[in-house]
MARRO-443470 format. One record per residue: residue in three letters; x negated, y negated, z negated of N, C-alpha, C, O in turn. Coordinates in Angstrom, 2 decimals. Layout:
R type      nX      nY      nZ     caX     caY     caZ      cX      cY      cZ      oX      oY      oZ
R  Ala       X       Y       Z       X       Y       Z       X       Y       Z       X       Y       Z
...
END
This chain:
R type      nX      nY      nZ     caX     caY     caZ      cX      cY      cZ      oX      oY      oZ
R  Unk   22.22  -28.41  -55.05   22.79  -28.84  -54.24   24.19  -28.45  -54.10   25.21  -29.10  -54.28
R  Unk   23.97  -26.92  -53.65   24.88  -25.67  -52.72   26.28  -26.23  -53.71   27.29  -26.52  -53.08
R  Unk   26.29  -26.38  -55.22   27.67  -26.53  -55.47   28.30  -27.97  -55.07   29.35  -28.42  -55.53
R  Unk   27.40  -28.62  -54.07   28.23  -29.71  -53.54   29.18  -29.32  -52.64   30.32  -29.78  -52.67
R  Unk   28.79  -28.42  -51.75   29.46  -28.19  -50.54   30.45  -27.14  -50.51   30.40  -26.26  -51.37
R  Unk   31.35  -27.14  -49.62   32.16  -26.38  -49.39   31.62  -25.24  -48.48   31.91  -24.09  -48.82
R  Unk   30.93  -25.40  -47.45   30.66  -24.76  -46.37   29.20  -25.35  -45.65   28.66  -26.37  -46.09
R  Unk   28.66  -24.61  -44.55   27.58  -25.30  -43.86   26.85  -25.77  -45.01   27.17  -26.86  -45.48
R  Unk   25.98  -25.14  -45.48   24.97  -25.48  -46.54   24.12  -24.09  -46.67   24.61  -22.97  -46.85
R  Unk   22.75  -24.39  -46.53   22.12  -23.18  -46.77   20.86  -23.69  -47.06   20.70  -24.89  -46.83
R  Unk   19.40  -22.71  -47.79   18.47  -22.96  -48.07   17.40  -22.23  -47.08   17.29  -21.02  -46.88
R  Unk   16.71  -23.22  -46.58   16.03  -22.46  -45.34   14.43  -22.36  -46.42   13.83  -23.27  -47.00
R  Unk   14.11  -20.82  -46.33   12.91  -20.62  -47.12   11.69  -19.80  -46.26   11.84  -18.91  -45.43
R  Unk   10.51  -20.37  -46.73    8.92  -20.15  -46.08    8.76  -18.75  -46.77    8.67  -18.82  -48.00
R  Unk    8.72  -17.57  -46.26    8.03  -16.38  -47.41    6.67  -16.27  -46.58    6.70  -15.58  -45.55
R  Unk    5.45  -16.91  -46.97    4.29  -16.45  -46.66    3.85  -14.93  -46.64    3.18  -14.57  -45.67
R  Unk    4.15  -14.01  -47.61    3.92  -12.41  -47.80    4.11  -12.05  -46.55    3.21  -11.45  -45.95
R  Unk    5.57  -12.42  -45.80    5.69  -11.96  -44.52    5.94  -12.79  -43.59    6.87  -12.53  -42.83
R  Unk    5.22  -13.90  -43.42    5.20  -14.67  -42.53    6.45  -15.24  -41.88    6.38  -15.71  -40.74
R  Unk    7.41  -15.22  -42.46    8.94  -15.49  -41.78    9.45  -16.23  -42.69    9.06  -16.43  -43.84
R  Unk   10.61  -16.77  -41.95   11.62  -17.85  -42.84   12.89  -16.94  -43.43   13.12  -15.83  -42.95
R  Unk   13.37  -17.26  -44.05   14.61  -16.71  -44.67   15.84  -17.93  -44.86   15.70  -19.03  -45.38
R  Unk   16.59  -17.56  -44.50   17.89  -18.66  -44.89   19.02  -17.91  -45.98   19.50  -16.79  -45.82
R  Unk   19.27  -18.78  -47.03   20.21  -18.27  -48.23   21.44  -19.07  -47.70   21.36  -20.15  -47.11
R  Unk   22.22  -18.60  -47.88   24.01  -19.05  -47.88   24.56  -18.81  -48.92   24.58  -17.65  -49.33
R  Unk   25.15  -19.86  -49.61   25.95  -19.32  -50.70   27.29  -18.13  -50.40   28.12  -18.47  -49.56
R  Unk   27.46  -16.90  -51.04   28.25  -16.22  -50.91   29.80  -16.63  -51.15   30.75  -16.08  -50.59
R  Unk   29.89  -17.75  -52.13   31.43  -18.52  -52.26   31.60  -19.34  -51.13   32.73  -19.72  -50.85
R  Unk   30.62  -19.67  -50.45   30.77  -20.70  -49.53   31.85  -19.96  -48.35   31.93  -18.75  -48.16
R  Unk   32.49  -20.84  -47.75   33.67  -20.22  -46.46   32.54  -20.04  -45.23   31.74  -20.98  -45.16
R  Unk   32.41  -19.15  -44.42   32.07  -18.66  -43.16   32.91  -19.32  -41.87   33.58  -18.60  -41.13
R  Unk   32.78  -21.00  -41.67   33.53  -21.33  -40.87   32.86  -21.56  -39.31   31.69  -21.86  -39.09
R  Unk   33.91  -21.36  -38.32   33.20  -22.22  -37.21   32.33  -22.97  -37.09   31.53  -22.69  -36.19
R  Unk   32.11  -24.05  -37.77   31.04  -24.63  -37.77   29.70  -24.48  -38.52   28.73  -25.24  -38.54
R  Unk   29.91  -23.25  -39.15   28.44  -22.47  -39.53   27.59  -22.21  -38.39   26.40  -22.11  -38.68
R  Unk   27.81  -22.11  -37.46   27.39  -22.16  -36.03   26.10  -22.83  -35.79   25.03  -22.38  -35.37
R  Unk   26.49  -24.18  -36.21   26.04  -25.90  -35.97   24.76  -25.72  -36.94   23.65  -26.17  -36.64
R  Unk   25.05  -24.97  -38.23   24.15  -24.84  -39.34   23.08  -23.89  -38.79   21.90  -24.20  -38.62
R  Unk   23.65  -22.65  -38.52   22.49  -21.95  -37.83   21.47  -21.93  -36.55   20.42  -21.29  -36.37
R  Unk   22.18  -22.89  -35.70   21.58  -23.03  -34.81   20.84  -24.36  -35.35   19.80  -24.35  -34.68
R  Unk   20.78  -25.40  -36.12   19.73  -26.33  -36.92   18.65  -25.41  -37.59   17.50  -25.82  -37.55
R  Unk   18.89  -24.27  -38.18   18.19  -23.41  -38.51   17.01  -23.04  -37.62   15.80  -23.24  -37.79
R  Unk   17.56  -22.53  -36.79   16.79  -21.98  -35.57   15.77  -23.00  -34.84   14.67  -22.66  -34.41
R  Unk   16.25  -24.12  -34.76   15.56  -25.03  -34.00   14.55  -25.82  -34.92   13.45  -26.13  -34.45
R  Unk   14.92  -26.19  -36.36   13.88  -26.59  -37.40   12.59  -25.53  -37.44   11.39  -25.80  -37.46
R  Unk   13.21  -24.35  -37.43   12.13  -23.09  -37.71   10.72  -23.68  -36.61    9.56  -24.05  -36.76
R  Unk   11.76  -23.48  -35.43   10.70  -23.64  -34.08    9.54  -24.56  -34.18    8.34  -24.40  -33.99
R  Unk   10.44  -25.85  -34.64    9.94  -27.13  -34.53    8.64  -27.39  -35.54    7.60  -28.03  -35.38
R  Unk    9.14  -26.67  -36.56    7.87  -26.46  -37.76    6.95  -25.77  -37.39    5.87  -26.33  -37.59
R  Unk    6.86  -24.69  -36.90    5.95  -23.71  -36.22    5.19  -24.57  -35.16    3.97  -24.76  -35.11
R  Unk    6.07  -25.01  -34.40    5.01  -25.58  -33.26    4.43  -27.02  -33.70    3.42  -27.38  -33.08
R  Unk    4.96  -27.90  -34.72    4.31  -28.98  -35.08    3.04  -28.63  -36.43    1.92  -29.11  -36.58
R  Unk    3.62  -27.84  -37.06    2.63  -27.71  -37.98    1.92  -26.19  -38.15    1.96  -25.54  -39.19
R  Unk    1.17  -25.71  -36.73    0.72  -24.27  -36.99   -0.41  -23.86  -38.02   -0.90  -22.74  -38.22
R  Unk   -0.67  -24.97  -38.55   -2.00  -24.36  -39.72   -0.95  -24.18  -41.18   -1.46  -23.63  -42.15
R  Unk    0.22  -24.56  -41.27    0.80  -24.53  -42.29    1.49  -23.47  -42.90    1.84  -23.40  -44.08
R  Unk    1.72  -22.27  -41.57    2.47  -21.26  -41.54    1.62  -19.92  -41.57    1.31  -19.33  -40.53
R  Unk    1.32  -19.56  -42.64    0.16  -18.16  -42.57    0.61  -17.25  -43.82    1.60  -17.58  -44.47
R  Unk    0.01  -16.30  -44.10    0.26  -15.21  -45.16   -0.71  -15.93  -46.65   -0.64  -15.44  -47.77
R  Unk   -1.31  -16.81  -46.40   -2.37  -17.60  -47.40   -1.48  -18.82  -48.10   -1.80  -19.22  -49.22
R  Unk   -0.28  -19.43  -47.34    0.32  -20.64  -47.46    1.06  -20.61  -48.88    1.14  -19.64  -49.63
R  Unk    1.55  -21.77  -49.06    2.40  -21.71  -50.07    4.03  -21.62  -49.58    4.37  -21.86  -48.42
R  Unk    4.96  -21.25  -50.63    6.13  -21.07  -50.08    6.43  -22.50  -49.95    5.81  -23.44  -50.43
R  Unk    7.82  -22.50  -48.97    8.27  -23.71  -48.81   10.13  -23.14  -48.99   10.69  -22.09  -48.68
R  Unk   10.62  -24.41  -49.64   12.39  -24.46  -49.22   13.04  -25.61  -49.04   12.83  -26.53  -49.83
R  Unk   13.91  -25.75  -48.00   14.37  -26.81  -47.63   15.60  -26.85  -47.61   16.09  -26.13  -46.74
R  Unk   16.55  -27.62  -48.43   17.94  -27.31  -48.26   18.56  -28.31  -47.07   18.31  -29.49  -46.85
R  Unk   19.45  -27.36  -46.38   20.05  -28.34  -45.14   21.60  -28.16  -45.09   22.25  -27.17  -45.43
R  Unk   22.01  -29.28  -44.63   23.46  -28.90  -44.05   23.78  -29.19  -42.74   22.99  -29.89  -42.09
R  Unk   24.67  -28.84  -42.30   25.13  -29.58  -40.69   26.90  -29.64  -40.65   27.62  -29.61  -41.65
R  Unk   27.34  -29.73  -39.34   28.41  -30.09  -39.12   28.94  -31.55  -38.77   28.29  -32.51  -39.20
R  Unk   29.81  -31.71  -38.20   30.24  -33.12  -37.71   30.40  -34.06  -38.89   30.08  -35.25  -38.86
R  Unk   30.98  -33.33  -40.04   30.56  -34.21  -41.32   30.20  -33.68  -42.53   30.12  -32.45  -42.46
R  Unk   29.92  -34.19  -43.77   29.47  -33.24  -44.41   30.40  -32.67  -45.39   31.19  -33.33  -46.06
R  Unk   30.23  -31.35  -45.41   31.23  -30.63  -46.02   31.25  -30.13  -47.51   31.07  -29.00  -47.96
R  Unk   31.57  -31.49  -48.24   31.39  -31.63  -49.56   32.56  -31.96  -50.17   33.59  -32.40  -49.68
R  Unk   32.32  -31.71  -51.18   33.73  -32.07  -52.46   33.98  -33.20  -52.69   33.42  -33.87  -53.55
R  Unk   35.03  -33.66  -51.82   35.37  -35.34  -51.90   35.57  -35.76  -53.61   35.24  -36.88  -53.96
R  Unk   36.06  -34.90  -54.47   36.34  -35.31  -55.58   35.08  -35.76  -56.34   35.16  -36.55  -57.27
R  Unk   33.71  -35.14  -55.85   32.76  -35.24  -56.57   31.64  -36.38  -56.13   30.52  -36.47  -56.63
R  Unk   32.13  -37.19  -55.14   31.49  -38.50  -54.78   31.92  -39.50  -55.35   33.03  -39.49  -55.90
R  Unk   31.00  -40.76  -55.35   29.38  -40.77  -55.08   28.87  -39.31  -55.96   29.27  -38.96  -57.07
R  Unk   28.01  -38.72  -55.20   26.90  -37.66  -55.90   25.79  -38.22  -56.46   24.94  -38.18  -55.57
R  Unk   25.37  -38.67  -57.32   23.95  -39.19  -57.59   23.13  -38.47  -58.66   22.30  -38.99  -59.41
R  Unk   23.44  -37.38  -58.62   22.42  -36.49  -59.66   21.86  -35.47  -58.97   21.32  -34.66  -59.73
R  Unk   21.75  -35.12  -57.53   20.94  -34.51  -56.56   19.40  -34.50  -57.05   18.86  -35.43  -57.64
R  Unk   18.93  -33.58  -56.78   17.35  -33.75  -57.03   16.93  -33.51  -55.87   16.11  -34.35  -55.52
R  Unk   17.24  -32.35  -54.75   16.45  -32.12  -53.67   16.99  -32.39  -52.35   18.14  -32.17  -51.97
R  Unk   15.81  -33.03  -51.53   16.24  -33.58  -50.41   17.24  -32.64  -49.37   16.96  -31.52  -48.95
R  Unk   18.34  -33.33  -49.12   18.91  -32.22  -48.46   19.19  -32.84  -46.82   19.97  -33.79  -46.73
R  Unk   18.72  -32.45  -45.88   18.66  -32.45  -44.31   19.65  -32.11  -43.86   19.84  -30.89  -43.79
R  Unk   20.69  -33.03  -43.38   22.00  -32.86  -42.79   21.93  -33.74  -41.31   21.81  -34.89  -40.86
R  Unk   22.14  -31.89  -40.76   21.88  -32.11  -39.23   23.53  -32.26  -38.54   24.26  -31.35  -38.13
R  Unk   23.76  -33.49  -38.58   24.99  -33.87  -37.82   25.23  -35.07  -38.52   24.25  -35.52  -39.11
R  Unk   26.59  -35.90  -38.62   27.13  -36.82  -39.36   26.86  -36.85  -40.71   27.31  -35.94  -41.41
R  Unk   26.10  -37.88  -41.29   26.54  -38.03  -43.20   27.39  -39.30  -42.90   28.01  -39.81  -41.96
R  Unk   27.00  -39.59  -44.46   27.77  -40.37  -45.10   27.02  -42.48  -44.89   26.01  -42.68  -45.56
R  Unk   27.39  -43.35  -44.30   27.26  -44.26  -43.75   26.79  -45.28  -45.06   25.78  -45.99  -45.07
R  Unk   27.66  -45.18  -45.98   26.87  -45.42  -47.33   26.07  -44.74  -47.91   26.47  -43.64  -48.27
R  Unk   24.78  -45.09  -48.19   23.98  -44.02  -48.76   24.29  -43.57  -50.20   24.13  -42.44  -50.67
R  Unk   24.81  -44.77  -50.86   25.09  -44.06  -52.20   26.01  -43.39  -52.66   26.38  -43.22  -53.82
R  Unk   26.43  -42.95  -51.56   27.86  -41.60  -51.74   27.03  -40.56  -51.87   27.59  -39.60  -52.39
R  Unk   25.97  -40.39  -51.61   25.00  -38.96  -50.98   23.15  -39.37  -51.35   22.16  -38.91  -50.77
R  Unk   23.19  -40.12  -52.19   21.45  -40.61  -51.90   20.18  -39.72  -51.28   19.34  -40.05  -50.44
R  Unk   20.36  -38.56  -51.97   19.58  -37.56  -51.61   19.72  -36.51  -50.16   19.15  -35.46  -49.87
R  Unk   20.65  -37.26  -49.52   21.28  -36.58  -47.85   20.41  -37.31  -47.08   20.30  -38.53  -47.26
R  Unk   19.65  -36.60  -46.10   18.78  -37.59  -44.99   19.52  -36.88  -43.80   19.53  -35.68  -43.56
R  Unk   20.14  -37.92  -43.10   20.75  -37.71  -41.67   19.55  -37.11  -40.71   18.42  -37.57  -40.89
R  Unk   19.71  -36.30  -39.89   19.28  -35.49  -39.41   19.95  -35.51  -37.61   21.12  -35.84  -37.41
R  Unk   19.04  -35.11  -36.47   19.82  -35.22  -35.41   21.08  -34.22  -35.32   21.05  -33.14  -35.90
R  Unk   22.00  -34.58  -34.69   23.29  -33.56  -34.57   22.61  -32.26  -33.94   21.50  -32.25  -33.41
R  Unk   23.54  -31.07  -34.08   23.03  -30.02  -33.29   23.49  -29.77  -32.05   23.92  -28.63  -31.85
R  Unk   23.49  -30.55  -31.15   23.99  -30.49  -29.82   22.51  -30.88  -28.91   21.53  -31.47  -29.36
R  Unk   22.73  -30.31  -27.38   21.91  -30.29  -26.47   21.30  -31.98  -26.33   20.08  -32.14  -26.21
R  Unk   21.96  -32.84  -26.35   21.55  -34.39  -26.39   21.10  -35.01  -27.37   20.82  -36.21  -27.44
R  Unk   20.97  -33.89  -28.48   20.08  -34.44  -29.90   19.34  -33.47  -30.41   18.17  -33.58  -30.04
R  Unk   19.55  -32.44  -31.20   18.52  -31.50  -31.87   17.57  -30.84  -30.73   16.37  -30.59  -30.82
R  Unk   18.37  -30.64  -29.75   17.36  -29.51  -28.69   16.74  -30.50  -28.02   15.63  -30.15  -27.62
R  Unk   17.05  -31.67  -27.71   15.89  -32.59  -27.09   14.69  -32.95  -28.08   13.66  -33.28  -27.49
R  Unk   14.63  -32.94  -29.41   13.70  -32.62  -29.98   12.71  -31.49  -29.95   11.48  -31.52  -30.08
R  Unk   13.62  -30.37  -29.74   12.88  -29.13  -29.57   12.34  -29.09  -28.46   11.24  -28.54  -28.46
R  Unk   12.72  -29.51  -27.41   12.11  -29.84  -25.83   10.82  -30.68  -26.11    9.85  -30.55  -25.36
R  Unk   10.80  -31.37  -26.96    9.47  -32.60  -27.06    8.59  -31.74  -27.75    7.48  -31.54  -27.26
R  Unk    8.90  -31.20  -28.82    7.93  -30.20  -29.53    7.50  -28.71  -28.87    6.57  -28.01  -29.26
R  Unk    8.05  -28.53  -28.21    8.02  -27.00  -27.00    6.90  -27.80  -25.75    5.82  -27.28  -25.48
R  Unk    7.41  -29.18  -25.02    6.53  -28.90  -24.05    6.05  -30.61  -23.91    5.53  -31.00  -22.87
R  Unk    6.26  -31.43  -24.93    5.79  -32.67  -24.78    6.40  -33.68  -23.55    5.72  -34.43  -22.85
R  Unk    7.46  -33.54  -23.50    8.62  -33.87  -22.53    9.82  -34.19  -23.24   10.27  -33.75  -24.29
R  Unk   10.29  -35.21  -22.30   11.65  -35.75  -22.54   12.74  -35.03  -21.91   12.82  -34.86  -20.70
R  Unk   13.73  -34.56  -22.89   14.36  -33.75  -22.05   15.31  -34.36  -21.02   15.37  -35.59  -20.91
R  Unk   16.06  -33.57  -20.25   16.70  -34.20  -19.09   17.97  -35.11  -19.51   18.28  -36.10  -18.85
R  Unk   18.80  -34.59  -20.90   19.75  -35.36  -21.23   19.03  -36.93  -21.56   19.71  -37.89  -21.22
R  Unk   18.13  -37.12  -21.99   17.91  -38.43  -22.32   16.69  -39.37  -21.03   16.04  -40.41  -21.21
R  Unk   16.75  -38.74  -20.18   15.88  -39.35  -18.82   16.95  -40.05  -18.08   18.15  -39.85  -17.88
R  Unk   16.16  -40.88  -17.79   17.23  -41.97  -16.44   17.68  -41.02  -15.43   17.00  -40.07  -15.05
R  Unk   18.84  -41.29  -15.00   19.00  -41.00  -14.14   18.37  -41.08  -12.50   18.39  -40.19  -11.65
R  Unk   17.98  -42.06  -12.42   16.96  -42.57  -11.16   15.63  -41.72  -11.29   15.21  -40.95  -10.42
R  Unk   15.17  -41.93  -12.25   13.67  -40.75  -12.44   13.45  -39.71  -12.06   12.33  -39.27  -11.78
R  Unk   14.67  -39.04  -11.96   14.35  -37.70  -11.76   15.67  -37.24  -11.12   16.58  -38.06  -11.25
R  Unk   15.98  -36.15  -10.48   17.04  -35.58   -9.64   17.84  -35.18  -11.43   18.97  -35.49  -11.81
R  Unk   17.15  -34.70  -11.92   17.76  -33.95  -13.48   18.30  -34.85  -14.43   18.93  -34.46  -15.42
R  Unk   18.07  -36.13  -14.14   18.45  -37.52  -15.23   19.88  -37.25  -15.59   20.68  -36.75  -14.79
R  Unk   20.16  -37.59  -16.77   21.56  -37.77  -17.37   22.32  -39.06  -17.21   23.44  -39.34  -16.79
R  Unk   20.95  -39.98  -17.87   21.21  -41.19  -18.36   21.27  -42.65  -17.42   20.44  -42.61  -16.51
R  Unk   21.97  -43.74  -17.45   21.58  -44.81  -16.23   21.55  -45.94  -17.59   22.27  -46.13  -18.57
R  Unk   19.92  -46.75  -16.88   19.46  -47.51  -17.95   19.80  -49.02  -16.70   19.94  -49.10  -15.48
R  Unk   19.82  -50.02  -17.91   19.78  -51.26  -17.02   19.25  -51.58  -16.08   19.72  -52.04  -15.04
R  Unk   17.61  -51.25  -16.53   16.12  -51.63  -15.40   16.49  -50.86  -14.50   15.92  -51.21  -13.46
R  Unk   17.29  -49.81  -14.30   17.29  -49.30  -12.97   17.79  -50.12  -11.89   17.25  -50.30  -10.81
R  Unk   18.96  -50.62  -12.33   19.94  -51.80  -11.52   19.56  -53.21  -11.37   20.06  -53.96  -10.54
R  Unk   18.26  -53.65  -12.58   17.62  -54.99  -12.37   18.87  -55.94  -13.31   19.40  -57.03  -13.09
R  Unk   19.01  -54.96  -14.42   20.47  -55.50  -15.32   19.62  -55.60  -16.75   18.89  -54.76  -17.27
R  Unk   19.93  -56.76  -17.12   19.51  -57.40  -18.36   20.61  -57.43  -19.57   21.79  -57.33  -19.22
R  Unk   20.28  -57.56  -21.11   21.30  -57.77  -21.75   21.80  -58.87  -21.64   22.68  -58.79  -22.49
R  Unk   21.91  -60.04  -21.13   22.84  -60.88  -20.95   23.60  -60.97  -19.95   24.17  -62.05  -19.76
R  Unk   23.81  -59.72  -18.92   24.24  -59.28  -17.86   25.68  -59.02  -18.29   26.68  -59.54  -17.79
R  Unk   25.62  -58.04  -19.40   26.73  -57.59  -20.12   28.05  -58.26  -20.14   28.17  -59.44  -20.47
R  Unk   28.99  -57.53  -19.79   30.37  -58.39  -20.28   30.81  -57.81  -21.24   30.89  -56.58  -21.24
R  Unk   31.24  -58.64  -22.37   32.16  -57.95  -23.59   33.39  -57.60  -23.00   33.91  -58.18  -22.05
R  Unk   33.79  -56.66  -23.59   35.07  -55.93  -23.17   35.27  -54.53  -24.26   34.56  -53.92  -25.06
R  Unk   36.55  -54.46  -23.81   37.22  -53.46  -24.84   37.78  -52.59  -24.08   38.86  -52.88  -23.56
R  Unk   37.10  -51.15  -23.80   37.67  -50.22  -22.90   38.87  -49.08  -24.00   39.52  -48.17  -23.46
END
């Protein structure tokens, strides 16, 4: 799968012998500013895997390899699309193709942003919804406004272009 990407692609590997995770990044790929999104996604995924599946990761466990990408868009070679010969699922943390046939084994994951991937991690760590997704009136820290708070229903919406 690495040959399809120009950057922001890695393989996350669980090494049971050392009970740690390694990230393999292709030396031929450019290291761009968007690569920090990939590394943030790697860290969040590792934390969530350990929290969600604590019995899976130990010295006697089998290895695990996960292909993953990240960014505002898939950093793939456009001249090779559609890419239909891929084998491994690729977890794409960020935007992916609207048309699934462009890259059938690419799986869209949450954006590596506070109100997306970090909220999944908050839920895995604490079993609570992060403030970015809570209603504003339910707590002093909520960030979203829901119609229910104001007695609004779907039919009350006014179609408009802003």
